[in-house]
C-alpha positions as CSV (number, residue, x, y, z in Angstrom):
1,M,246.8,61.9,183.2
2,A,243.5,63.1,184.7
3,Q,240.3,62.7,182.8
4,T,236.7,63.9,183.2
5,I,233.6,61.9,182.7
6,T,230.0,63.1,182.6
7,V,227.3,61.3,184.4
8,E,223.6,61.9,183.5
9,T,221.1,61.5,186.3
10,R,217.4,61.0,185.6
11,D,215.7,61.4,188.9
12,K,215.7,63.7,192.0
13,D,217.4,60.9,194.0
14,A,219.4,58.3,192.2
15,V,222.3,55.9,192.5
16,V,224.3,55.6,189.3
17,D,227.0,52.9,188.8
18,I,230.2,54.5,187.3
19,T,232.4,51.4,187.8
20,D,232.7,50.6,184.1
21,E,233.7,54.2,183.2
22,V,236.4,54.2,185.9
23,A,237.6,50.8,184.8
24,H,237.8,52.0,181.2
25,Y,239.8,55.0,182.3
26,L,242.3,52.7,184.0
27,R,242.9,50.6,180.9
28,G,244.2,53.7,179.2
29,Q,246.7,54.6,181.9
30,E,250.5,54.1,181.8
31,R,250.6,53.0,185.5
32,D,249.8,49.3,186.1
33,E,249.0,49.7,189.7
34,G,248.2,52.4,192.3
35,V,245.1,54.2,193.5
36,C,242.4,55.7,191.3
37,L,240.7,58.8,192.7
38,A,237.2,59.8,191.5
39,F,236.0,63.3,192.5
40,A,232.5,64.8,192.0
41,A,232.8,68.5,191.3
42,H,229.4,69.3,192.9
43,T,227.8,69.9,196.3
44,T,224.6,68.0,195.9
45,C,225.9,64.6,194.8
46,A,228.5,62.2,196.3
47,L,230.7,59.3,195.5
48,T,230.9,56.0,197.4
49,T,230.9,52.3,196.9
50,A,227.8,50.1,197.2
51,D,226.2,46.7,196.6
52,L,223.7,47.2,193.8
53,D,221.6,44.1,194.2
54,P,218.0,44.9,193.0
55,G,216.4,47.4,195.3
56,T,219.5,48.3,197.4
57,D,219.8,51.6,195.6
58,R,216.4,52.7,196.8
59,D,217.1,51.3,200.3
60,L,220.3,53.5,200.4
61,L,218.5,56.6,199.2
62,E,215.5,56.2,201.6
63,A,217.8,55.4,204.6
64,L,219.8,58.6,203.9
65,R,216.7,60.8,203.6
66,H,215.5,59.5,206.9
67,L,218.8,60.5,208.6
68,L,217.9,64.2,208.6
69,P,215.4,65.6,211.0
70,P,212.7,68.0,209.9
71,M,213.9,71.5,210.6
72,R,214.0,75.0,209.2
73,Y,217.0,75.3,206.9
74,R,218.8,78.6,206.2
75,H,220.2,78.0,202.7
76,P,219.8,81.5,201.1
77,H,218.8,80.6,197.6
78,D,216.7,77.5,198.2
79,P,216.2,76.2,201.7
80,A,214.2,73.2,200.3
81,H,217.4,71.7,198.9
82,T,219.6,72.2,201.9
83,P,219.2,68.4,202.8
84,D,220.7,67.6,199.4
85,H,223.8,69.5,200.4
86,I,224.0,67.9,203.8
87,L,223.6,64.4,202.5
88,A,226.2,64.9,199.9
89,S,228.6,66.2,202.5
90,L,228.0,63.3,204.8
91,I,229.0,60.8,202.1
92,G,231.7,63.0,200.5
93,P,232.7,64.0,197.0
94,S,235.3,61.4,196.4
95,V,236.3,57.7,196.5
96,A,239.7,56.2,196.2
97,A,240.1,52.6,194.9
98,P,243.3,50.6,194.5
99,F,244.0,49.0,191.2
100,Q,246.5,46.4,190.0
101,G,247.2,45.1,186.5
102,K,245.0,48.1,185.4
103,R,242.0,46.5,187.2
104,L,240.1,47.8,190.1
105,L,240.6,45.8,193.3
106,L,236.9,46.0,194.4
107,G,235.1,43.4,196.5
108,T,232.8,40.9,194.9
109,W,229.7,43.0,195.0
110,Q,231.3,46.4,195.4
111,R,230.6,49.0,192.7
112,I,231.7,52.7,192.5
113,V,228.5,54.9,192.5
114,L,227.5,58.5,192.2
115,V,224.7,59.3,194.6
116,E,222.4,62.0,193.3
117,F,220.4,64.2,195.6
118,D,219.3,67.0,193.4
119,G,218.6,65.6,189.9
120,P,218.0,65.2,187.2
121,R,221.4,66.7,186.3
122,Q,224.5,66.4,184.3
123,R,227.4,65.7,186.7
124,T,231.1,66.0,186.2
125,V,233.5,63.5,187.8
126,H,237.2,63.9,187.6
127,L,239.4,60.8,187.6
128,A,243.1,60.6,188.4
129,V,245.7,57.9,189.3
130,M,248.2,58.1,192.1
């Protein structure tokens, strides 16, 4: 059964660890193994996995911001936040992670994260198992 979680972001750019919320969701599922899909229902945030050693969140955000060239954007309601849409599209709105024994099969340092580009906001993430 699918479930929705809400993620609060506090800054314009942020990396928010949602691993514990995803793990909690899996503990309540009937399936013992499969793939857990997390999907962000927004166009200015993304989901991925990351190492969250101190400072790596800022490194990720700064590196992503430096990917985009300065240019004139054409977004009709707010050209200033077009880069937020582009960066979210580059990363993507979803992440799929295998699980077994109702536990995520992540690498040692791997965490599931929401990457915010247009905060602070309240974000909706849908979770489902396959």
